[in-house]
C-alpha positions in Angstrom: 42.8 -24.3 -49.4 39.4 -24.3 -50.4 38.9 -25.9 -47.0 40.3 -23.4 -44.9 38.2 -20.8 -47.2 35.2 -22.7 -46.1 35.9 -22.9 -42.8 36.3 -19.0 -43.1 33.4 -18.6 -44.0 31.3 -20.6 -41.9 33.4 -19.4 -38.8 32.6 -16.1 -40.1 28.6 -16.9 -40.5 28.8 -18.2 -37.3 30.7 -14.9 -35.3 27.7 -13.2 -37.7 25.1 -15.1 -35.8 26.2 -14.6 -32.4 26.7 -11.0 -33.3 23.4 -10.6 -34.3 21.8 -12.6 -31.4 23.7 -10.0 -28.8 22.5 -7.2 -30.1 18.9 -9.3 -29.9 19.5 -10.3 -26.2 20.6 -6.4 -25.6 17.7 -5.5 -26.8 15.8 -7.8 -25.0 17.7 -6.7 -21.6 16.8 -2.9 -22.5 13.0 -3.7 -22.4 13.0 -6.2 -19.4 15.2 -3.4 -17.8 12.3 -0.7 -19.1 9.7 -3.0 -18.0 11.2 -3.5 -14.6 11.4 0.0 -13.8 7.9 0.7 -14.9 6.3 -2.4 -12.7 8.6 -0.8 -9.7 7.4 2.0 -10.5 3.3 0.7 -9.7 4.6 -1.3 -6.8 6.2 1.8 -5.1 2.7 3.5 -6.1 0.6 0.7 -4.7 2.7 0.5 -1.7 1.9 4.3 -1.1 -1.7 4.0 -1.6 -1.5 1.3 0.6 0.1 2.7 3.6 -2.3 6.0 2.8 -5.7 3.6 3.1 -3.8 2.0 6.4 -3.5 5.6 7.6 -6.8 6.3 6.9 -7.9 3.0 8.5 -5.9 3.8 11.6 -6.9 7.8 12.1 -11.3 6.4 11.8 -10.4 3.6 14.2 -9.1 6.1 16.9 -11.7 8.7 16.0 -14.3 5.8 17.2 -12.4 5.0 19.9 -12.4 8.6 21.0 -16.1 9.2 20.6 -16.9 5.7 21.8 -15.1 6.8 24.8 -17.2 10.3 25.0 -20.5 8.6 25.0 -19.8 7.2 27.9 -18.4 10.0 29.8 -21.5 11.5 28.2 -23.3 8.6 29.5 -22.3 8.8 32.6 -22.9 12.8 33.2 -26.6 12.4 32.3 -26.8 9.3 34.8 -25.7 11.5 37.4 -27.4 14.4 36.6 -30.7 11.7 36.9 -29.8 10.7 39.9 -29.4 14.5 41.1 -32.6 15.1 40.0 -34.2 12.5 41.5 -32.5 13.3 44.9 -33.9 16.5 44.7 -37.5 15.3 43.8 -37.3 13.2 46.9 -36.2 16.2 48.8 -38.8 18.3 47.8 -41.7 15.4 48.0 -40.3 15.2 51.7 -40.9 18.4 52.2 -44.3 18.4 51.8 
């Protein structure tokens, strides 16, 4: 009977250890889940920030492209005006 009592006591100790380990693991799982949620939120925030930066860069690129095209048009217009002035000067000189 003492052996049975010893086995029951040992079994009870093992069950208590398992319950204790279960509680510890449950607490760790809750901490890990909270950390995971925090990291997921940080990741989402960084992805949003990256997307905003990329959008800003795309807009700047489009603005530069548009500005470059406008400069090209202005140069052509200036060259056309200079050509017209040169023609006018030549005509004036021919009439003299």
